[in-house]
C-alpha positions in Angstrom: 1.5 -11.4 -25.0 2.1 -8.0 -23.2 5.0 -6.3 -24.8 5.5 -3.0 -23.2 7.4 -0.9 -20.8 5.7 0.3 -17.6 7.3 3.6 -16.4 7.7 4.2 -12.7 10.0 6.7 -11.0 11.4 7.5 -14.4 12.8 4.0 -14.9 11.1 1.6 -17.1 10.0 -1.9 -16.2 10.4 -4.3 -18.8 7.3 -6.8 -19.0 8.0 -8.4 -22.3 7.3 -12.1 -22.1 4.7 -11.8 -19.3 1.5 -13.7 -20.5 -1.5 -11.6 -20.5 -3.5 -14.2 -18.3 -0.8 -13.2 -15.6 -0.3 -9.6 -16.0 -4.3 -9.1 -16.1 -4.2 -10.3 -12.4 -2.2 -7.3 -11.3 -3.6 -3.7 -11.1 -1.2 -1.0 -12.4 -0.9 0.3 -9.0 0.0 -3.0 -7.7 2.3 -3.7 -10.5 4.2 -0.6 -9.7 4.1 -1.1 -5.9 5.9 -4.7 -6.3 8.5 -3.4 -8.9 9.2 -0.7 -6.1 9.5 -3.4 -3.6 11.7 -5.5 -5.7 14.2 -2.6 -6.2 14.2 -1.3 -2.5 15.1 -5.0 -1.6 17.7 -5.3 -4.3 19.5 -1.8 -3.1 19.8 -3.2 0.2 20.9 -6.5 0.3 21.5 -8.4 3.6 23.1 -11.5 4.6 21.5 -14.6 6.3 20.0 -13.8 9.8 20.9 -9.9 9.3 17.9 -9.2 7.1 16.5 -6.6 9.7 15.9 -3.9 7.1 14.6 -6.4 4.7 12.3 -7.9 7.2 10.8 -4.5 8.1 10.4 -3.4 4.6 8.3 -6.5 3.8 6.2 -6.1 6.9 5.7 -2.3 5.9 4.7 -3.3 2.3 2.3 -6.1 3.5 0.6 -3.7 5.5 0.1 -1.0 3.0 -0.9 -3.5 0.2 -3.2 -5.7 2.6 -4.9 -2.6 4.1 -8.4 -3.7 2.6 -8.1 -7.3 3.3 -5.9 -7.5 6.4 -4.1 -10.8 7.2 -5.2 -12.9 10.4 -1.8 -12.4 11.6 1.9 -11.2 10.5 4.2 -13.1 12.8 8.0 -12.6 12.9 9.8 -15.7 13.6 13.6 -17.1 13.4 14.8 -13.7 13.9 14.2 -12.2 10.5 11.7 -14.3 9.1 7.9 -13.6 8.6 4.9 -15.9 8.5 1.6 -14.1 7.2 -1.4 -15.8 7.8 -4.1 -15.3 5.0 -7.7 -16.4 5.6 -9.4 -18.7 3.1 -13.1 -19.4 2.4 -13.2 -22.4 4.7 -11.5 -21.8 8.1 -11.7 -25.5 8.7 -10.1 -26.7 5.4 -6.3 -27.8 5.4 -3.5 -25.0 5.4 -1.3 -24.6 2.5 2.1 -22.4 2.4 3.8 -20.5 -0.2 7.6 -19.7 0.6 9.8 -17.0 -0.6 13.6 -16.4 0.6 14.9 -13.1 1.4 18.8 -13.3 1.9 21.7 -12.2 -0.2 25.3 -12.9 -0.9 28.5 -11.4 -0.2 29.4 -10.4 -3.9 30.1 -7.1 -5.4 27.5 -6.5 -8.0 28.5 -5.5 -11.7 24.9 -5.2 -13.2 25.0 -1.4 -13.8 21.3 -1.1 -13.1 20.2 2.3 -11.6 18.9 0.4 -8.5 22.1 -1.7 -7.8 23.3 -2.4 -4.3 24.1 0.3 -2.3 26.2 -1.9 0.1 29.6 -2.7 -1.6 30.3 -6.4 -1.0 26.8 -7.5 -0.8 24.2 -8.6 -3.6 20.9 -10.2 -4.4 22.9 -12.3 -6.9 20.6 -15.1 -6.6 17.2 -13.7 -7.1 15.8 -13.6 -3.6 14.7 -10.0 -4.0 12.6 -11.3 -6.5 11.5 -14.4 -4.5 10.6 -11.9 -1.6 8.5 -9.7 -3.9 6.8 -12.4 -5.5 5.6 -14.0 -2.3 4.1 -10.6 -1.4 2.6 -10.5 -4.9 1.1 -14.0 -4.1 -0.3 -12.7 -0.8 -2.0 -10.0 -2.7 -3.6 -12.2 -5.2 -4.7 -14.8 -2.4 -6.2 -11.9 -0.7 -8.2 -10.6 -3.6 -9.2 -14.3 -4.9 -8.7 -16.7 -1.7 -8.1 -20.2 -1.5 -10.6 -22.6 -0.2 -8.3 -22.7 3.1 -6.2 -20.6 4.9 -2.6 -20.1 3.3 0.4 -18.9 5.1 3.0 -16.8 3.3 6.5 -17.7 4.4 9.2 -15.2 4.0 12.5 -17.0 4.9 15.9 -15.7 5.7 19.2 -17.6 5.4 18.4 -19.8 2.6 22.1 -19.2 1.3 23.6 -20.9 4.4 21.2 -23.9 4.1 19.8 -23.2 8.0 17.1 -20.6 7.4 14.3 -23.3 6.5 15.2 -25.4 9.6 15.0 -22.0 11.7 11.7 -21.5 10.4 10.3 -25.0 11.1 11.8 -24.8 14.6 9.6 -21.8 15.2 6.6 -24.2 15.2 4.5 -21.5 13.0 4.4 -24.0 10.1 3.3 -27.0 12.3 -0.5 -26.9 10.7 0.8 -26.6 7.1 -0.4 -29.8 4.7 1.3 -28.7 1.5 4.1 -26.0 0.9 5.1 -24.4 -2.7 8.2 -22.4 -3.5 10.2 -21.5 -6.7 13.4 -20.2 -8.0 14.3 -17.7 -10.8 16.4 -19.2 -13.6 18.0 -17.3 -16.3 18.3 -20.2 -18.4 14.6 -20.0 -19.2 13.0 -16.8 -20.7 10.1 -15.0 -19.1 6.8 -16.7 -19.2 8.5 -20.3 -19.0 8.1 -22.5 -16.1 9.6 -25.8 -14.9 7.0 -27.8 -12.9 7.8 -31.3 -12.7 8.0 -34.4 -10.5 11.3 -35.7 -9.7 14.6 -34.5 -8.3 15.1 -30.8 -8.8 17.9 -29.9 -6.3 20.7 -32.0 -4.7 21.8 -32.6 -1.2 24.4 -30.2 -0.3 26.7 -31.6 2.1 30.3 -30.3 3.1 33.4 -32.1 4.5 36.5 -31.3 6.1 39.5 -33.3 6.4 42.6 -32.5 8.5 45.6 -34.6 8.0 48.0 -34.4 11.0 51.6 -35.6 10.5 55.3 -34.6 11.8 56.8 -31.4 10.5 60.5 -31.2 9.3 62.9 -28.7 7.4 61.9 -28.7 3.6 65.5 -29.7 2.8 65.2 -32.8 5.0 61.7 -34.5 4.0 62.5 -37.7 5.1 62.3 -36.7 8.7 58.7 -35.8 8.1 55.5 -37.4 8.0 54.4 -35.0 5.1 50.4 -33.9 5.6 50.8 -31.9 2.1 52.1 -34.8 0.1 49.0 -36.7 1.9 46.7 -34.0 1.0 47.4 -33.9 -2.5 47.1 -38.0 -2.9 43.7 -37.3 -1.1 42.6 -34.7 -3.4 43.1 -36.9 -6.5 42.0 -40.2 -4.9 38.5 -38.3 -3.9 37.7 -37.9 -7.5 37.5 -41.7 -7.8 34.4 -41.9 -5.8 32.0 -40.6 -8.6 33.9 -42.2 -11.4 34.4 -45.5 -9.6 32.2 -46.1 -6.7 28.9 -44.4 -7.7 26.6 -46.0 -10.2 27.1 -44.0 -13.5 23.2 -43.7 -14.2 22.9 -41.7 -10.7 24.3 -38.2 -10.4 26.9 -37.2 -7.9 29.5 -34.4 -7.1 32.7 -34.5 -5.0 34.3 -31.1 -5.2 37.5 -30.1 -3.3 37.3 -26.3 -2.9 39.7 -25.4 -0.4 43.2 -26.5 0.9 45.2 -24.9 3.8 48.9 -26.0 4.8 51.9 -24.2 6.0 53.4 -20.8 6.4 56.8 -20.9 4.9 58.3 -22.0 1.7 61.1 -24.2 3.5 59.1 -26.0 6.1 57.1 -29.1 5.8 54.1 -28.5 8.2 52.5 -30.4 10.8 49.1 -30.5 9.3 47.2 -29.9 6.1 43.3 -29.3 5.7 41.4 -29.7 2.5 37.3 -29.1 2.3 34.6 -29.0 -0.2 31.2 -30.0 -1.0 29.2 -33.3 -1.8 26.1 -33.4 -4.0 23.8 -36.3 -4.4 20.0 -36.7 -5.2 19.1 -39.8 -3.3 19.7 -41.1 0.2 21.7 -44.1 -0.9 24.2 -42.3 -2.8 24.5 -39.7 0.0 25.3 -42.3 2.4 27.8 -44.0 -0.1 29.9 -40.9 -0.8 30.2 -39.9 2.7 31.5 -43.3 3.7 33.9 -43.2 0.7 35.2 -39.7 1.9 35.9 -41.2 5.2 37.3 -44.4 4.1 39.8 -42.9 1.6 40.8 -40.3 3.8 41.8 -42.7 6.4 43.6 -45.2 4.1 45.6 -42.4 2.4 46.6 -41.1 6.0 47.4 -44.8 7.0 49.7 -45.1 4.0 51.5 -41.8 4.7 52.0 -42.1 8.1 49.3 -39.5 8.9 46.3 -39.3 11.1 43.0 -38.4 9.5 40.3 -36.0 11.1 37.2 -36.2 8.8 34.2 -34.2 9.5 31.1 -34.4 7.2 28.3 -32.0 7.8 24.7 -32.8 6.4 23.2 -29.7 4.6 19.6 -29.6 3.1 18.6 -32.8 1.6 17.6 -33.2 -2.0 14.3 -31.8 -3.3 12.5 -34.4 -5.1 9.0 -33.3 -6.3 6.2 -36.0 -5.6 3.8 -36.6 -8.5 0.5 -35.1 -6.8 2.2 -31.9 -5.6 4.1 -31.2 -8.8 0.7 -32.0 -10.7 -1.1 -29.1 -8.9 1.7 -26.8 -9.6 1.8 -28.0 -13.2 -1.8 -27.2 -13.6 -1.3 -24.0 -12.1 1.4 -23.1 -14.6 -0.5 -24.3 -17.7 -3.6 -22.4 -16.8 -1.5 -19.1 -16.5 1.5 -19.3 -19.3 0.0 -22.0 -21.4 0.9 -25.8 -21.9 3.8 -24.9 -24.3 5.6 -22.8 -21.8 5.7 -25.4 -19.1 8.9 -26.9 -19.8 11.3 -29.7 -18.6 14.4 -28.8 -16.7 16.4 -30.5 -19.1 19.6 -31.1 -16.7 20.0 -32.6 -13.1 20.4 -29.6 -10.9 23.3 -30.4 -8.4 23.0 -27.0 -6.5 21.2 -27.1 -3.1 18.3 -25.5 -1.7 16.9 -25.6 2.0 13.2 -25.7 0.7 14.0 -29.5 1.0 13.8 -29.2 4.7 10.3 -28.2 4.4 9.5 -31.2 2.1 11.1 -33.5 4.9 8.2 -32.5 7.1 5.4 -31.9 4.6 4.5 -32.7 1.0 5.2 -29.8 -1.5 6.8 -28.8 -4.8 9.6 -26.5 -6.0 9.3 -24.8 -9.3 11.8 -22.9 -11.5 10.6 -19.7 -13.1 12.2 -18.2 -16.4 13.8 -14.9 -15.4 15.8 -14.0 -19.0 14.5 -11.1 -20.9 14.0 -11.1 -24.5 17.5 -11.3 -26.0 19.3 -11.6 -22.7 22.1 -13.7 -21.8 21.6 -17.1 -19.6 23.8 -15.6 -16.7 24.4 -17.9 -13.9 23.3 -17.2 -10.4 25.8 -16.3 -7.7 27.6 -14.1 -10.4 28.2 -10.3 -10.1 26.1 -9.8 -13.3 23.3 -11.9 -12.3 19.7 -9.9 -12.3 16.4 -11.4 -12.7 14.2 -10.1 -15.4 11.3 -8.2 -13.6 8.5 -9.9 -15.5 9.6 -13.0 -13.5 8.0 -11.3 -10.4 4.8 -11.4 -11.8 4.7 -15.0 -13.2 6.2 -16.4 -10.0 3.2 -14.6 -7.8 0.5 -15.8 -10.0 1.7 -19.3 -10.4 2.5 -20.0 -6.7 -0.9 -18.3 -5.7 -2.7 -20.5 -8.2 -0.9 -23.4 -7.1 -2.1 -22.6 -3.5 -5.6 -22.5 -4.6 -5.5 -25.8 -6.6 -4.0 -27.7 -3.9 -6.4 -26.2 -1.5 -9.5 -27.0 -3.2 -8.0 -30.6 -3.7 -7.2 -31.0 0.1 -10.7 -29.5 1.4 
């Protein structure tokens, strides 16, 4: 195993845990360039569909790193997305894609690193700076050692809002793709470990809003009202019975009420109350059941309390369910680079959403988790102010995704 620090710009890069087979694929100048790219992106986070600087930085870096083996094209799509077309050995072979997402979150960073966000209230708290950098790294590796067929490197905006993948697909720039691979950093696993398995890997991420409309009154004379706040309280409690009493216990599901808004004054019963939240499921039947139950319970509670329910359910990304064939290609890539012992199971049912699922509705693919915890580090959760993916994950992700593209391309050719 590589266990040393690579100095660049007077700041050490921790490469502990990166397997020799991975790091050997990156020259020292390329290592330094990719880390510099990651840190530049991290310092300048941008929200969904606002990634103008990010996109320009990626375009500039790709032009510099691929100057000796230029891509067929670099196309800007979906406003702030990029599709980089790399030439394979056989132009007639099917096209494979590798996706990295690029947007950040509205979170104040508290990591304390010298290259922390320069934009107060914005942060790469989900590792998309690393995802973007490893997609560029994969492009470099595939330029050096091409796949059988052409490969598209997809640099996608707006994953955090759940509509970036749909925008990329709507651009028609991926219509020719036969299979797609993507991955996410994960600090539950140390650098050097990879999750590449078939089956559910992320949940459908739907949202709901219920507005209960009643009749306002003086707080001292509640009998004159049709109280929507009381109805909302009963509804919040009743919704928790969906998972415990309506969903098969062997099937994962989550109903979370996250917001409630009602009233302005302490002595006034308002005319309306609104609650909202998220619905997470991993199969289509349960997804439909949960949505139906939210609507049925809301309307029933409303009727019981002389209210009217307005229910709005918005489907977000569907679940990610890795198919056997594509997961097998990804697993073979990971085993060859990090060793079979370091290709590990996820170990949980992940109920977070990921809009990579939108691609897999249109084409087969596989989604991986890449270990991003430095030796001795804590398993910091994503979307927290302290989240920071270890830099060694960049190289593992780039190498595994590039090799997965080669294996898939060879199998399809």
